[in-house]
C-alpha positions in Angstrom: 0.0 0.0 0.0 1.4 3.3 -1.0 0.7 6.9 0.1 0.4 8.5 3.5 0.1 6.4 6.6 -3.5 6.1 7.7 -4.6 8.7 10.3 -1.6 11.1 9.8 -2.4 14.7 9.0 -0.9 16.1 5.8 2.2 18.3 6.1 5.7 17.9 7.3 4.9 15.2 9.9 5.4 17.4 13.0 2.7 17.4 15.6 1.3 20.8 16.7 1.7 21.4 20.4 -1.5 22.2 22.1 -1.6 25.3 24.3 -2.3 24.7 28.0 -5.8 26.0 29.0 -5.6 29.4 30.7 -7.2 28.1 33.9 -4.2 25.7 34.2 -1.6 28.4 33.4 -3.0 30.9 35.9 -1.8 29.1 39.1 1.7 28.6 37.5 1.9 32.3 36.6 0.7 33.3 40.1 3.4 31.2 41.7 6.1 32.6 39.4 5.0 36.1 40.2 5.1 35.4 44.0 8.6 34.0 43.7 9.8 36.9 41.7 8.3 39.4 44.2 9.9 37.6 47.1 13.3 37.6 45.4 13.0 41.3 44.5 12.0 42.1 48.1 14.8 40.0 49.6 17.7 41.1 47.4 16.9 44.1 45.2 14.3 46.7 46.2 11.7 47.0 49.0 9.1 49.6 49.8 9.1 51.3 53.2 6.5 53.6 54.7 7.5 56.8 56.6 6.1 56.4 60.1 6.9 59.8 61.7 7.8 63.4 60.9 11.5 63.0 61.9 12.7 63.4 58.3 10.4 66.3 57.2 10.4 68.0 54.9 12.5 65.6 52.9 10.0 62.9 53.7 6.5 63.3 54.9 4.4 61.1 57.2 2.9 58.3 55.0 5.4 58.6 52.1 6.4 55.4 50.5 10.1 55.1 49.6 12.0 52.5 47.6 15.1 51.2 49.2 18.1 49.7 47.3 19.0 46.5 49.0 21.2 45.2 46.2 24.4 47.3 46.5 25.2 46.3 50.1 25.5 42.7 48.8 28.4 43.9 46.7 30.2 45.4 49.6 28.9 49.0 49.3 28.8 50.8 52.6 26.6 53.7 53.8 27.9 57.1 52.7 27.6 60.5 54.2 24.5 62.3 53.2 22.5 59.2 52.2 19.1 58.5 53.5 19.1 55.0 54.9 16.7 52.5 56.4 18.2 50.5 59.2 17.1 47.9 61.8 16.6 49.2 65.3 20.1 49.0 66.9 19.1 48.9 70.5 15.4 49.5 71.3 15.1 52.9 69.8 11.5 52.0 69.0 10.8 50.3 72.3 7.9 52.7 73.1 6.4 52.7 69.6 3.2 50.7 69.2 3.0 47.9 66.6 0.4 48.9 63.9 -2.4 46.5 63.1 -2.6 45.2 59.5 -5.6 43.7 57.8 -5.3 40.6 55.5 -4.9 42.7 52.4 -2.1 44.8 54.0 -0.4 41.6 55.3 -0.4 40.3 51.7 1.2 43.5 50.4 3.8 43.3 53.2 4.6 39.7 52.3 5.2 40.8 48.7 7.4 43.8 49.8 4.9 46.4 48.6 4.3 47.5 52.2 6.5 47.1 55.2 5.6 44.4 57.7 3.9 45.7 60.9 6.5 43.9 63.1 9.5 45.2 61.3 11.5 47.5 63.6 13.1 49.8 61.0 14.0 53.4 61.1 15.0 56.0 58.4 17.5 58.8 59.0 20.3 60.6 57.1 23.9 59.5 57.5 25.9 62.4 58.8 29.2 60.7 59.6 30.9 57.4 59.0 33.6 55.4 60.6 36.7 57.5 61.4 34.8 60.8 61.2 34.6 63.4 64.0 31.1 64.9 64.2 30.1 67.6 66.6 27.4 70.0 67.6 27.7 73.1 69.7 24.8 75.5 70.6 22.4 75.7 67.7 25.0 74.7 65.0 26.1 74.2 62.4 26.9 70.5 62.5 30.6 69.9 61.8 32.2 66.8 60.3 36.0 66.6 60.6 36.0 70.3 61.5 34.1 71.5 58.4 30.6 73.0 58.8 27.8 71.4 56.9 25.4 73.5 54.7 22.1 71.8 55.4 19.2 73.4 53.4 17.2 70.1 53.9 16.8 70.8 57.7 13.2 71.4 58.5 12.2 75.2 58.2 12.4 76.9 61.6 14.7 74.2 63.1 18.3 74.8 63.9 21.0 72.3 62.7 21.9 71.5 66.3 19.7 71.3 69.4 21.1 73.3 72.3 20.2 70.9 75.1 21.9 68.7 77.7 20.2 65.5 76.7 22.4 64.9 73.6 22.0 68.0 71.5 25.6 69.1 72.4 28.2 66.5 71.5 31.6 65.8 69.9 32.2 62.1 69.0 34.5 60.0 66.9 32.6 57.4 64.9 34.1 54.0 65.3 34.9 51.9 62.3 32.0 49.8 61.1 29.5 52.4 62.5 27.5 55.4 61.2 26.1 58.5 62.9 22.5 59.4 61.8 20.3 62.4 62.3 16.8 63.3 61.1 16.2 66.3 58.9 13.5 67.5 61.4 16.2 68.1 64.0 14.0 69.1 66.9 11.6 66.2 66.3 14.1 63.3 65.8 15.3 60.9 68.4 18.4 59.9 66.5 22.0 59.1 67.3 22.2 62.2 69.5 19.7 60.9 72.0 20.8 57.3 72.2 24.4 57.9 73.3 23.7 55.8 76.5 22.7 52.7 74.6 25.1 49.7 74.0 26.3 51.3 70.7 26.6 54.9 72.2 24.2 56.2 69.6 26.1 54.8 66.6 24.4 52.4 64.2 26.3 49.3 63.1 26.7 49.2 59.3 25.3 45.6 59.4 22.0 47.0 60.6 21.6 49.1 57.4 18.9 47.5 55.2 19.7 49.8 52.2 19.6 53.4 50.8 16.3 55.1 50.2 16.7 56.4 46.6 13.2 57.6 45.5 9.8 58.7 46.9 7.5 56.4 45.1 4.1 57.3 46.6 2.0 59.4 46.7 2.4 60.2 43.0 2.4 64.0 43.7 5.4 63.5 46.0 7.5 61.5 43.5 11.2 62.4 43.5 14.7 61.1 44.0 16.8 61.3 47.2 20.2 62.5 46.1 23.2 63.1 48.3 23.4 66.8 49.1 26.4 68.7 47.7 27.7 69.6 51.1 28.9 66.0 51.6 30.9 65.9 48.4 34.6 65.4 49.0 34.5 64.9 52.7 
């Protein structure tokens, strides 16, 4: 018997692969999306919410910032002038209540779109790094290695230094592997100045730094980058 084999469709003899039904593809796509979201959250970029006014007017209460978590994996260290998110070094947030999250908010936290309610993270500006001498006297200016900082980002009406005996007046040398942080709203920020009696003497270990906040992502009207101010160049 000659000719085509019985039952074989005409053509080049290749079988056409049938597409998987959408209802079977959907769970696979959801799983892939979740895995990618978790990888991005863990190693690349994560969103954080601003919980207080300590960084005004650079950051407002409720702003969402994106934090670069990748560069520290390649050995990058916090630099002067950067706005960084860091884990609570020694109960700085001991008196802060833990916010309640509903199921939807918990899902967004799991994906890294919102911060988790139980995460004890803070956000401040790096003023000095290991080896630097940083000091405040009277109302300012802040001096790093003897040079005064020009700080136009300080909250309007605030003075660069706080003239008080609780930590506002100081002169310290930052140990290697540590950073000294301050909020831009100087008279509303319980930062390194006011934790000099903790186990780190107010310094924040570099290992506690989650990453650098590089952009305000939400609300849309507040979108903008967070560059290093010129006053920190060349220090």
